[in-house]
LOZA-336186 format. One record per residue: x, y, z of N, C-alpha, C in turn. Coordinates in nm, 4 decimals, m for minus. Layout:
N
SEVO       nc1       nc2       nc3      cac1      cac2      cac3       cc1       cc2       cc3
SEVO         X         Y         Z         X         Y         Z         X         Y         Z
...
This chain:
167
SEVO       nc1       nc2       nc3      cac1      cac2      cac3       cc1       cc2       cc3
SEVO   14.7528    8.6395   m6.0283   14.8983    8.5537   m5.9980   14.8841    8.5011   m5.8494
SEVO   14.7970    8.5664   m5.7375   14.7953    8.5029   m5.6338   14.6633    8.4018   m5.6147
SEVO   14.5825    8.4205   m5.7083   14.4905    8.2872   m5.7231   14.5687    8.1430   m5.7237
SEVO   14.6672    8.1540   m5.8317   14.7403    8.0298   m5.8412   14.8144    7.9588   m5.7225
SEVO   14.8776    8.0540   m5.6075   14.9794    8.0330   m5.5220   14.9033    7.8837   m5.4405
SEVO   14.7891    7.9021   m5.4085   14.7148    7.7861   m5.3233   14.7434    7.6210   m5.4160
SEVO   14.7060    7.6946   m5.5407   14.6972    7.5608   m5.6342   14.8553    7.4946   m5.6267
SEVO   14.9152    7.5863   m5.6467   15.0687    7.5723   m5.6814   15.1270    7.5054   m5.5641
SEVO   15.1024    7.5404   m5.4370   15.1154    7.4573   m5.2938   15.0842    7.3427   m5.3303
SEVO   14.9582    7.3011   m5.3352   14.9041    7.1802   m5.3364   14.9570    7.1135   m5.4305
SEVO   14.9783    7.1331   m5.5901   15.0592    7.0258   m5.6663   15.1805    7.0229   m5.5964
SEVO   15.2522    7.1135   m5.5299   15.4115    7.0540   m5.4721   15.4205    6.9656   m5.3756
SEVO   15.2970    7.0157   m5.2944   15.2629    6.8918   m5.1643   15.2174    6.7659   m5.2381
SEVO   15.1295    6.7306   m5.3388   15.1374    6.6079   m5.3788   15.2230    6.5488   m5.4677
SEVO   15.3383    6.6337   m5.5137   15.4864    6.5848   m5.5628   15.5294    6.5393   m5.4757
SEVO   15.5509    6.5861   m5.3458   15.6341    6.5479   m5.2567   15.5483    6.4134   m5.1973
SEVO   15.4299    6.4216   m5.1881   15.3903    6.2638   m5.0961   15.4157    6.1639   m5.2165
SEVO   15.3960    6.2050   m5.3586   15.4161    6.0741   m5.4498   15.5740    6.0352   m5.4506
SEVO   15.6427    6.1384   m5.4322   15.8019    6.0826   m5.4434   15.8304    5.9732   m5.3098
SEVO   15.7927    6.0399   m5.2054   15.7896    5.9703   m5.0825   15.7243    5.7849   m5.0608
SEVO   15.6249    5.7930   m5.1390   15.5525    5.6516   m5.1747   15.6345    5.5947   m5.2743
SEVO   15.6603    5.6231   m5.3711   15.7790    5.5923   m5.4853   15.8861    5.5218   m5.4085
SEVO   15.9389    5.6352   m5.3247   16.0697    5.5700   m5.2771   16.0669    5.4444   m5.1590
SEVO   15.9524    5.4799   m5.1002   15.9088    5.3609   m5.0383   15.8876    5.2303   m5.0951
SEVO   15.8123    5.2048   m5.1796   15.7655    5.0841   m5.2548   15.8748    5.0255   m5.3230
SEVO   16.0022    5.1280   m5.3409   16.1206    5.0333   m5.4386   16.2099    4.9838   m5.3215
SEVO   16.2149    4.9923   m5.2125   16.2883    4.9431   m5.1102   16.2620    4.7888   m5.0562
SEVO   16.3336    4.7520   m5.0576   16.2939    4.5760   m5.0018   16.2254    4.6065   m4.8472
SEVO   16.0830    4.5296   m4.8560   16.0214    4.5242   m4.7540   16.0339    4.4341   m4.6602
SEVO   16.0070    4.4651   m4.5318   16.0448    4.3317   m4.4353   15.9330    4.2451   m4.4363
SEVO   15.9650    4.1215   m4.3841   15.8534    4.0132   m4.3989   15.8267    3.9481   m4.2743
SEVO   15.7238    3.8780   m4.2290   15.7022    3.7936   m4.1483   15.6224    3.6719   m4.1593
SEVO   15.5812    3.6636   m4.2814   15.5358    3.5448   m4.3493   15.5775    3.5089   m4.4921
SEVO   15.5902    3.3813   m4.5093   15.6133    3.3478   m4.6659   15.5453    3.2559   m4.6796
SEVO   15.4635    3.2441   m4.8243   15.3439    3.1455   m4.8705   15.4257    3.0709   m4.9579
SEVO   15.3666    2.9303   m4.9376   15.4043    2.8586   m5.0676   15.5192    2.7501   m5.0144
SEVO   15.5423    2.7338   m4.8862   15.6338    2.6040   m4.8304   15.5791    2.5194   m4.8528
SEVO   15.5602    2.4355   m4.9602   15.4479    2.3273   m4.9527   15.5507    2.2101   m4.9022
SEVO   15.6819    2.2096   m4.9159   15.7752    2.0879   m4.8416   15.7941    2.0973   m4.6836
SEVO   15.7394    2.2219   m4.6528   15.7192    2.2278   m4.5024   15.8787    2.2175   m4.4519
SEVO   15.9979    2.2695   m4.5102   16.1487    2.2785   m4.4911   16.1477    2.4055   m4.4047
SEVO   16.2626    2.4272   m4.3211   16.3111    2.5665   m4.2879   16.3726    2.6338   m4.3919
SEVO   16.3128    2.7575   m4.3821   16.3517    2.8366   m4.5018   16.4449    2.9467   m4.4497
SEVO   16.5614    2.9936   m4.5360   16.6527    3.0949   m4.4958   16.5844    3.1783   m4.4510
SEVO   16.6647    3.2558   m4.3153   16.6178    3.3909   m4.2543   16.7359    3.4775   m4.2889
SEVO   16.6687    3.5904   m4.4002   16.8308    3.6978   m4.4038   16.8014    3.7900   m4.3039
SEVO   16.9001    3.8011   m4.2464   16.8990    3.8873   m4.1113   16.8922    4.0296   m4.1787
SEVO   16.8145    4.1008   m4.0566   16.7795    4.2508   m4.1251   16.6561    4.2393   m4.2211
SEVO   16.6263    4.1670   m4.2553   16.5294    4.1502   m4.3591   16.3642    4.0936   m4.3111
SEVO   16.3709    4.0223   m4.1898   16.2564    3.9242   m4.1520   16.2368    3.9946   m4.0084
SEVO   16.1011    4.0004   m4.0242   16.0385    4.0492   m3.8456   15.9984    3.9293   m3.7798
SEVO   16.0178    3.9328   m3.6596   15.9530    3.8327   m3.5643   15.8161    3.8427   m3.5777
SEVO   15.7128    3.7293   m3.6122   15.6082    3.7355   m3.6344   15.4986    3.7857   m3.4883
SEVO   15.5706    3.7371   m3.3585   15.4666    3.7565   m3.2417   15.5199    3.9142   m3.1948
SEVO   15.6518    3.9296   m3.1732   15.7167    4.0547   m3.1013   15.7432    4.1630   m3.2179
SEVO   15.7581    4.1401   m3.3454   15.7820    4.2293   m3.4542   15.9115    4.2880   m3.4368
SEVO   16.0115    4.2291   m3.3842   16.1556    4.2654   m3.3386   16.2235    4.2160   m3.5032
SEVO   16.3090    4.3203   m3.5205   16.3837    4.2809   m3.6494   16.4691    4.1561   m3.6279
SEVO   16.4798    4.0648   m3.7208   16.5364    3.9364   m3.6705   16.6756    3.9899   m3.7124
SEVO   16.7801    4.0041   m3.6454   16.9204    4.0290   m3.6762   17.0088    3.9062   m3.6644
SEVO   16.9866    3.8294   m3.5913   17.0778    3.7123   m3.5645   17.0004    3.5736   m3.5480
SEVO   17.0037    3.4818   m3.6048   16.9273    3.3353   m3.6210   16.9719    3.2471   m3.5295
SEVO   17.0472    3.2825   m3.4245   17.1262    3.1852   m3.3142   16.9838    3.1040   m3.2795
SEVO   16.8752    3.1873   m3.2130   16.7792    3.1213   m3.1518   16.6780    3.1118   m3.2468
SEVO   16.6490    3.1549   m3.3674   16.5768    3.1514   m3.4612   16.4508    3.0327   m3.4555
SEVO   16.3334    3.0554   m3.4992   16.2271    2.9460   m3.4549   16.1335    2.9824   m3.6001
SEVO   16.0690    2.8638   m3.6584   15.9945    2.8719   m3.7781   15.8644    2.7577   m3.7667
SEVO   15.7400    2.8226   m3.7925   15.6267    2.7558   m3.7595   15.5632    2.7401   m3.9566
SEVO   15.5363    2.6278   m3.9736   15.4739    2.5979   m4.1086   15.3453    2.5101   m4.0732
SEVO   15.2585    2.5975   m4.1482   15.1380    2.5615   m4.1411   15.0855    2.4657   m4.2745
SEVO   15.0015    2.3697   m4.2254   14.9757    2.2807   m4.3226   14.9355    2.3060   m4.4527
SEVO   14.9157    2.4604   m4.4894   14.8984    2.4927   m4.6141   15.0411    2.5507   m4.6772
SEVO   15.1364    2.5226   m4.5952   15.2709    2.6163   m4.6600   15.3163    2.7534   m4.5740
SEVO   15.2187    2.7973   m4.5592   15.2553    2.9229   m4.4943   15.3502    2.9243   m4.3730
SEVO   15.4609    3.0149   m4.3786   15.5666    2.9967   m4.2948   15.5887    3.1217   m4.1970
SEVO   15.6044    3.0922   m4.0873   15.6247    3.2386   m3.9898   15.7605    3.2539   m3.9219
SEVO   15.8163    3.3319   m3.8777   15.9644    3.3409   m3.8432   15.9673    3.4318   m3.6887
SEVO   16.0492    3.3753   m3.6152   16.0545    3.4051   m3.4981   16.2026    3.4309   m3.4398
SEVO   16.2281    3.5069   m3.3517   16.3799    3.5364   m3.3251   16.4055    3.4510   m3.2034
SEVO   16.3058    3.4246   m3.1339   16.2995    3.3557   m2.9626   16.1994    3.2244   m2.9685
SEVO   16.2533    3.1129   m2.9433   16.1553    3.0167   m2.9300   16.0385    3.0594   m2.8348
SEVO   16.0593    3.1177   m2.7260   15.9500    3.1695   m2.6535   15.8124    3.2553   m2.7024
SEVO   15.8945    3.3673   m2.8503   15.7910    3.4021   m2.9132   15.7093    3.3087   m3.0052
SEVO   15.7880    3.1989   m3.0440   15.6985    3.0835   m3.1200   15.5881    3.0469   m3.0338
SEVO   15.6165    3.0047   m2.9333   15.5188    2.9317   m2.8322   15.3999    3.0282   m2.7937
SEVO   15.4210    3.1370   m2.7935   15.3275    3.2409   m2.7484   15.2576    3.2635   m2.8674
SEVO   15.2764    3.2763   m2.9851   15.2029    3.2947   m3.0868   15.1239    3.1724   m3.1486
SEVO   15.2262    3.0702   m3.1278   15.1283    2.9578   m3.1671   15.0194    2.8843   m3.1021
SEVO   15.0283    2.9104   m2.9761   14.9144    2.8773   m2.8794   14.7557    2.8817   m2.8868
SEVO   14.7271    2.9951   m2.9879   14.5974    2.9922   m2.9993   14.5524    2.9779   m3.1575
SEVO   14.6545    2.9318   m3.2132   14.6212    2.8870   m3.3745   14.5736    2.7328   m3.4100
SEVO   14.4880    2.7797   m3.4929   14.3915    2.6109   m3.5091   14.4870    2.4980   m3.5453
SEVO   14.5783    2.5106   m3.6548   14.6504    2.4125   m3.6821   14.7619    2.3730   m3.6039
SEVO   14.8105    2.4185   m3.4652   14.8960    2.4251   m3.3902   14.9766    2.3057   m3.3373
SEVO   14.8444    2.1763   m3.3542   14.9076    2.0491   m3.3439   14.9228    1.9924   m3.5018
SEVO   14.8992    2.0402   m3.5902   14.9765    2.0033   m3.7416   15.0737    2.0644   m3.7619
SEVO   15.1305    2.1791   m3.7083   15.2248    2.2606   m3.7496   15.3585    2.1895   m3.7916
SEVO   15.4450    2.2233   m3.8443   15.6279    2.1723   m3.8490   15.6492    2.2765   m3.8057
SEVO   15.7658    2.2698   m3.6978   15.7777    2.3620   m3.6002   15.9331    2.3154   m3.6011
SEVO   15.9997    2.4316   m3.6359   16.1594    2.4087   m3.6569   16.2292    2.5170   m3.5811
SEVO   16.3235    2.4775   m3.5188   16.4075    2.5480   m3.4158   16.5570    2.5972   m3.4745
SEVO   16.6498    2.6167   m3.4491   16.7900    2.6786   m3.4782   16.8539    2.6072   m3.3627
SEVO   16.9414    2.4985   m3.4064   17.0010    2.4560   m3.2814   17.1190    2.5066   m3.2324
SEVO   17.1418    2.5599   m3.0856   17.2574    2.6170   m3.0660   17.3806    2.5341   m3.0770
SEVO   17.3782    2.4179   m3.0336   17.5068    2.3233   m3.0357   17.5540    2.2756   m3.1635
SEVO   17.4519    2.2491   m3.2748   17.4712    2.1972   m3.3539   17.4571    2.2855   m3.5175
SEVO   17.4188    2.3882   m3.5072   17.3858    2.5032   m3.5766   17.2888    2.4550   m3.6937
SEVO   17.2345    2.3575   m3.6911   17.1348    2.3091   m3.7609   16.9898    2.3415   m3.7412
SEVO   16.8820    2.3284   m3.8270   16.7356    2.3566   m3.8146   16.7180    2.1896   m3.7609
SEVO   16.6418    2.1795   m3.6773   16.5908    2.0718   m3.5695   16.4420    2.0960   m3.6016
SEVO   16.3697    1.9542   m3.6004   16.2033    1.9458   m3.5106   16.2179    2.0123   m3.3807
SEVO   16.1298    2.1430   m3.3421   16.1594    2.1917   m3.2354   16.0748    2.0857   m3.1453
SEVO   15.9923    1.9871   m3.1722   15.9532    1.9018   m3.0510   16.0278    1.7825   m3.0136
SEVO   16.1563    1.7739   m3.0940   16.2286    1.6537   m3.0560   16.3568    1.7301   m3.0026
SEVO   16.3571    1.8604   m3.0018   16.4586    1.9505   m2.9349   16.4605    1.9164   m2.7913
SEVO   16.6061    1.9797   m2.7222   16.6332    2.0006   m2.5958   16.6336    2.1811   m2.5473
SEVO   16.5800    2.1991   m2.4337   16.6267    2.3241   m2.4287   16.6726    2.3566   m2.3165
SEVO   16.7877    2.4624   m2.3118   16.8371    2.5093   m2.2096   16.7207    2.6187   m2.1298
SEVO   16.7598    2.6761   m1.9926   16.6567    2.7496   m1.9242   16.6874    2.8956   m1.9333
SEVO   16.8385    2.9141   m1.9476   16.8660    3.0395   m1.9177   16.9837    3.0737   m2.0298
SEVO   16.9805    3.0593   m2.1893   17.0257    3.1202   m2.2542   17.0132    3.2440   m2.2877
SEVO   17.0788    3.3399   m2.3450   17.0411    3.4785   m2.3864   16.9827    3.5226   m2.4827
SEVO   16.8656    3.4378   m2.5041   16.7803    3.4603   m2.6197   16.7526    3.6070   m2.6505
SEVO   16.7024    3.6299   m2.7396   16.6568    3.7778   m2.7757   16.5511    3.8096   m2.7324
SEVO   16.4640    3.7848   m2.6542   16.3418    3.8278   m2.5885   16.3552    3.7729   m2.4364
SEVO   16.4866    3.7447   m2.4043   16.5101    3.6781   m2.2767   16.4273    3.6034   m2.1980
SEVO   16.3438    3.5108   m2.3046   16.2924    3.3966   m2.2409   16.3861    3.2704   m2.1478
SEVO   16.5268    3.2502   m2.2444   16.5840    3.1599   m2.1986   16.6206    3.0502   m2.2522
SEVO   16.5273    2.9885   m2.3668   16.5035    2.8678   m2.3731   16.5595    2.8526   m2.5437
SEVO   16.6821    2.8231   m2.5333   16.7649    2.7823   m2.6278   16.7820    2.6461   m2.6610
SEVO   16.7394    2.6198   m2.8400   16.7167    2.5149   m2.8558   16.8646    2.4140   m2.8421
SEVO   16.8590    2.2734   m2.8287   16.9723    2.1761   m2.8452   16.9147    2.0462   m2.9521
SEVO   17.0354    2.0448   m3.0040   17.0021    1.8862   m3.0655   17.0394    1.7821   m2.9617
SEVO   17.1382    1.8173   m2.8852   17.2138    1.6762   m2.7936   17.1662    1.7002   m2.6545
SEVO   17.1086    1.5831   m2.6162   17.0656    1.6381   m2.4712   17.1647    1.6080   m2.3539
SEVO   17.1781    1.7440   m2.2601   17.2381    1.7434   m2.1714   17.2235    1.7742   m2.0636
SEVO   17.2771    1.7296   m1.9073   17.1738    1.7269   m1.7847   17.1427    1.8804   m1.7740
SEVO   17.0192    1.9204   m1.7198   16.9654    2.0449   m1.7027   16.8727    2.0992   m1.8269
SEVO   16.8920    2.0374   m1.9311   16.8000    2.0599   m2.0308   16.6477    1.9859   m1.9830
SEVO   16.5431    2.0933   m2.0784   16.4088    2.0042   m2.0601   16.3630    1.9797   m2.2181
SEVO   16.2508    1.8990   m2.2094   16.1946    1.8804   m2.3558   16.0814    1.9679   m2.3998
SEVO   16.0486    1.9797   m2.5402   15.9609    2.0733   m2.5697   15.8408    2.0838   m2.4806
SEVO   15.7770    1.9838   m2.4557   15.6684    1.9826   m2.3822   15.7007    2.0748   m2.2219
SEVO   15.7935    2.0418   m2.1814   15.7932    2.1467   m2.0435   15.8587    2.2738   m2.0668
SEVO   15.9321    2.2925   m2.2065   15.9402    2.4422   m2.2398   15.8314    2.5092   m2.2421
SEVO   15.7322    2.4461   m2.3458   15.6071    2.5210   m2.3775   15.5538    2.5269   m2.2390
SEVO   15.4949    2.4612   m2.1732   15.4588    2.4717   m2.0350   15.5064    2.6033   m1.9500
SEVO   15.6419    2.5952   m1.9176   15.7004    2.7214   m1.8702   15.6958    2.8304   m1.9215
SEVO   15.6927    2.8341   m2.0617   15.6876    2.9570   m2.1405   15.5221    3.0130   m2.1254
SEVO   15.4344    2.9296   m2.1356   15.2915    2.9883   m2.0965   15.2697    2.9925   m1.9796
SEVO   15.3497    2.9652   m1.8761   15.2960    3.0007   m1.7312   15.4055    3.1127   m1.7026
SEVO   15.4984    3.1444   m1.7839   15.5695    3.3126   m1.7240   15.6574    3.2280   m1.6557
SEVO   15.7131    3.1413   m1.6455   15.8564    3.0702   m1.5913   15.9584    3.0618   m1.6723
SEVO   16.0223    3.1705   m1.7122   16.1196    3.1797   m1.7863   16.2146    3.3109   m1.7209
SEVO   16.3165    3.3588   m1.8258   16.3789    3.4528   m1.7540   16.3525    3.5931   m1.7492
SEVO   16.2383    3.6015   m1.8153   16.1611    3.7525   m1.8173   16.0789    3.7728   m1.6631
SEVO   16.0660    3.6776   m1.6178   16.0349    3.6844   m1.4571   16.1536    3.6865   m1.3397
SEVO   16.1465    3.8007   m1.2864   16.2888    3.8388   m1.2020   16.3046    3.7217   m1.1279
SEVO   16.2111    3.6798   m1.0665   16.2067    3.5564   m0.9766   16.3066    3.4301   m1.0385
SEVO   16.2391    3.4117   m1.1435   16.2931    3.2849   m1.2144   16.4509    3.3416   m1.2559
SEVO   16.4726    3.4484   m1.2913   16.5968    3.5246   m1.3548   16.6970    3.4631   m1.2063
SEVO   16.6728    3.5424   m1.0973   16.7405    3.5299   m0.9757   16.7832    3.3912   m0.9570
SEVO   16.6712    3.2777   m0.9705   16.6922    3.1251   m0.9320   16.7849    3.0967   m1.0266
SEVO   16.8018    3.1188   m1.1799   16.8502    3.0720   m1.2524   16.9976    3.1053   m1.2559
SEVO   17.0171    3.2442   m1.2634   17.1289    3.3000   m1.3005   17.2050    3.3634   m1.1715
SEVO   17.1270    3.3572   m1.0535   17.1979    3.4231   m0.9328   17.1880    3.5824   m0.9085
SEVO   17.1282    3.6356   m1.0206   17.1188    3.7979   m0.9938   17.0006    3.8433   m1.0518
């Protein structure tokens, strides 16, 4: 009987491992990419189900969301336009990608390259670049936003934060 105890422990251990794997596979898995978006339209983001491709943060609010659609229809999701800029920078298809941002003022998906960006919005990663469809004083265009993001000239820099927000 004592000879069977190690075997019994191994079988019990394997059963527990199998149960864990089965329970994990039956749950909805988080996604960071959606394939097959050949129409290159903005896809719905289910809060709490999609991860930001750059920072891996779970997207729980789509107020500042962004999406990048590659020429082949692969679509990536972002919680902050700044994350999208950082991720997209070294991609071969960056100039040919369709880029969408959620507009803070009209709540619609708009072309990121035609959007206007505030400098001090409370975006999820604290970069500050909230997209707008309607231009107002103090907003910058996509090229300026991209340059500021890549230079680190955003609210994540304490000096910029103090200059823009006063604290």
